[in-house]
N, C-alpha and C positions, 0 to 999 in steps of 0.2 A: 392193847388190841382192838385194832378195827373191825368192825362186823362186816361180813361179807353176805351180799344179797343171794338168797337160794333161788333154785330154778323152779320152784314149784307152780309159780304164775304160768310157766310154759307147758304144764301138763294139764291145764284145765281150759274151758272156755266159758266165757261169760256171755250172759244175755243183755238187752238194752237197759235192763233195771240194775245192772251189777252184779246178780247172782249167779252162781256156777250152775250151767246148763250141762256139761258133761265134761267127762275126763278123758283128755287124749291118750291114744296109744303111741307107743315109739314110732310106727309106720306113719301115723297121722301127723306126728309132729314132724318126721322128716320131710313129708309132703309140703307142710306149712312153713318149713324153714327154706324149702327151695322156692316157694311162691314169693315170699319176703324178699329173697334174694333178687329175683326177677324184677319185682317192683321198685327195689331201691336202686337198681342199675341205671345209669343214665339213659335216656330217651335218645335214639337216633334218628327219630321222626323229623321231618322238616317242620319249620316254623307255620307253615300252612295249614298243618292239622289244627282241628278244632280243639281250643282249650277253654276250660271253664274258668272264667275270671270273675272275681267278686266286684260287683258294681255297687257303689252307693246310692242310696234312695234318691237323693237330690239329682244325681246325674241320670239316674233312670227316667225321672219325673221329666227332665230337661230334654232328653232323647224322645221321649214319648210326645212332648209337645211340639217337638221340631219337626218329627215326623208326620203329625196331624197337619202342621202349616205346610209342608210339602206337598201333602195329599189334596190340601184345599187349592194350593196354587196350581199344581198338576190338573186337577179338575176344572179350574177356572180356564187354564190355558187350553185344555182339549175341548171345553166347550166354546172357547173363542176361536179356534180353528175349524171347529166344525159349523160355526155361525155363518149363514148365508151372507151377512154383511161384510164378512172379511173376504169372501172370494168374488163376490158381485158388485161391480162398481155402480154407486146410487148417483145419479146425475145432479148438478146444481139447479133446480129449475128456474131459479130466478135469474142466474148468470146466463143461462142459455137463451133465456127470453130476450135479456137485453143485448145479447150477441147478434140475435137474429133480427131484432129490431135494427140495429147499428148496420148490419149488412143490407137489409132492405132499403134502408135509408141512402146508403151509398149507391146501391144500384139506381134507386129513382134520381138521385142528384147527377150519376154518369147519365142516365138516359136523358135528362132534362137538358144537360149541357149539350149531348149530341143533337137533339132536336133544336136547340137554339143557333148552333152552328149551322146546320142544314138550312135552317130557316133564312139565316142571315146570308149564307151562299146563294141561295135562290133569289133571296131580294136583291142581292148584289148582281147577279146575272140578269135578271129582268131588267134592273136600271141601265146595265151596260148594253143590252140588247137594243133597249129603247133609244139610247144615245147613237148606237150604230146606224139604226134605221134613221134617224133624224139627220144624222150627217150624210148618209148616202143620198137620202131625198133631196138635200141642198145641192150635192155634186150633181145629181142628174138634173135638177132644175138648170143649175148654171151651164152645164155642157150643151143644153138644148137652146141656149141664147147664141146669138151671133156677137162675135167681138168680145168674148167674156174676159173677165179679168183674169190673168195666170196666177198672179199674186194671190187673189182670193181663193181660187182653186187649190193652190199650194197650202194656203191656211187649212182648208177643209181637211186636205189629206194628211196633213201633220196632226189635225186634232183626232182624226180617225186612228192613226197610229198611237197617239197618246191614250186615247181610251183602252185600246187593247193591250196596252202596256201600263196599265194602272197597278198600283202595288196592291190593290185589294184583289185583285184576279188576274193574275198573268197565265193566260191560256195559248200564247203563241205556238209553243212547240207541240203541245197536244193536240191542238185544232189541226195543225198543218200536218202531223203524223196521221190523225184520223182521215183527212183528206186524202192523202197520197196513197195509204193503204186500203182505202174503201173497195168493196167488192159486194157483189150480190150473195145472199145466202143460196139461193138457187135460181135457175133461168125462168122457171115456171111454177106457178102455184099449183097445189094438188087439188084445188077446189075448182068449180067451174061457175061461170057467170049464169045468170038466168036465162041468156039465150042458148046455152048449152055449150058455148065455145070456152076454150081455156082461156083464163086471164094471165096476162103477162105479169111478171113481177113488178111490184109498185116499186122497186128500188131503183133510183137514177143514177147515174154515175154523175160525179160532181164536174158542172160544166159552168165555164166562164167565159165572158166575152171582153177583149181589151177595149175598155171605154176611153182610156186616155194614156197616150204616151209623150213624153216630154221630147224626144228628138227621133229622127230617122235612123240615127246609129243604134239606138236601144232597140229598134224593131229588127235591124239586120243583126244585132247581136244573138236574138232568140230564133230567128226566122232564116228563110233561104236566101234572102236579098233579091229574089227574082221579080220583086215589084219595081225594081230600078231599070228592068229593060225596057227599051222604047215601046211606046204605046201600051205599057201596062200600067194599072193603076191598082192600088191595094185598098180592097173593098172592106174586108173584115178579117179580124184574127180571132179565133176561139181556141180556148184550152180545156183539155179534158183530164182529169187526175183518177187515179184508182190503179189497183194491181201493182202499186209501188212503181208506177210509171208515169211520163209526161207525154202528152200527145198534142201537138200544136197543128192547127187547121188554119192554112192561109187561104183565103179567097181573093183571087186577082182578075180584076177585069181588064180584057184585051179591047182596045179602042177598035171599032169597026164590027162587021158581022161575024164575030167569033163569040162562042159561047165563054162563060167565065171559067177559069181553071181553079181547082183546089189541089193544094199541095199538103201533105200529111207528113210531119215528122214524129218519129216516135223513139223514146230513149228511156233508159232506167234511171233512177233518181237516188241520190245519196244526201243525207242530211246531216249538218253539223253546227251544233248550237255555238252561237257568238254572244258577246257583250261589248259594247262600246265603252269609252272612257267614261261618259255620262250615265253609265250603268243602263243603258237602253237595251233591251232583249231582242237579238235578231238571230237569224238562222241563215247558214250559207247553204246554199242549194246547189248541188252540182248534176248537171244532165249529161249523160252519156248516149248522144243520138247514135243509134246503129240500123235505123230503118228509115226510107223516105219512100212516099207513095206519090208519083208525079200526076200531073192533070190528065194523063190517059188512063190512070188506074194501075199502072206498073208500079210493082214494088222493087226497091233497089237496096239490097241489104249492103252492110258496112263489110261484112265477112270477118277479117281479123280485128283484133283489138286496136291495133295501130291506126286502123281505119276510122275509129269512132272519132264524132266530134263532141268535145267536151264544152259545155257552157255552163258559167256560174253566175248565180243570182243571189242577192241577199234579201232575204224575206224580212218585211217589218210588221205586216199585219197579215193575218189568215184566219178566215172563217168561211161558213158556207154561204155567205153573203158577197165577200169581196176578198181580194189579195192585193197588196201593196208590196211591190219589190223594186228594187234598184239595181242597176249595173255596176258590179265593183269597179271603183277608181282604180286608174293605173299610174305608174311613175314614169319617168321620161324614159325607162328602158322598156317599157311595156309590161312590167311585172305588176300584179294586182296587188292593192294594198290590203292589210287586214282590216276587218271590221272595227275600226277604232275611233271613228268620226261621225259628226252629225250628218246622216244622209241628206237631210233637207238644208243644208246650209246653203246650197246653190239656190238661188231665188227663181230660176227659170225652170228648175226640175228636169233638167236635160237627161237624167239617168232614171227618172222614175217610170214605171209602168204601173197602171191601175186596171185590175180585171175585176169585174162585176158579175155575179151570178147570172146565168142564163137558163131560164126554166124551161124554153121550148127551143131546144137547138135544132131538132129535126124540122120544125116549120121554118126556123130562120133560113136554113140551108136550102130548104125547097124554094123560098121566095128569091133567094139568090141564084137560084138554078145551079147549085153546086152540091146537091144531095149526093 
């Protein structure tokens, strides 16, 4: 026979020391049994509920050290984020100074280069102006002599054109445009002279005198041809530029007890840049004559455009001191050649017209009794 365990232990309650503290009644035993049943029943709570888990000492020590490390890292990170150095850019003083010095050096170098170019340009202009003055002086001296050498005159004119066409400073087109479009800023000054009278504007319209022409055909090409009338002699031809217009003044003397006659031709100007085969710069100038004032002072208007007279000239030199132009050559059918040949190949200069600056046009017209 096996021994069977009794139920006495279920009727007593033990303390922490294992001694009997009290004897349970049937009602208390029943209540205790129900609580054990509930405790022993499987829990239906989710895994997310807190569960007391036994942790080894080593694991607890490791967790504590890891937590301390994270706290330190978090503290360092937060202090770094809150540091002004992390949010404010601190410039590199040394590099900025070098950059500023380099920028200043570049500016100074560019300024020096510009000044050098301007100085060289001014020097070239001064040399060119001196050469032009010398050549024009030689031409004037030659024209004042009788029976002058035409070939020598042609040489001077060609040299004048070459100086203006130099590779250093080609200014033909800008100079011609400046002369053609010249106009005063105002008719009279706002200031008064010491005498109390208004001073006239100091601006003078570009004025020229025909100093030399190679043939009578060249004169007829730009003028009225009225000097070919019997008893008529051509005295002077003057040219006025400005306002984008061409104004030609012919002073003709009539033999006998007759006053001199002045005819005035006016027309608009059109410019077209050209170049010869030898790379010589030239400008094709087209004049559209639309007005004429005869010797009696009566103006005759062309009216319709069909009545305009068109005259073409090739300009080879232009400045405020002189203008050199030629009559375009024509082929056998009368059509004008393009500007593609040396305009000074012909030794007699039959197509050349040389205008020089006229400082006192009004005085000259008074002397000729053609004012």
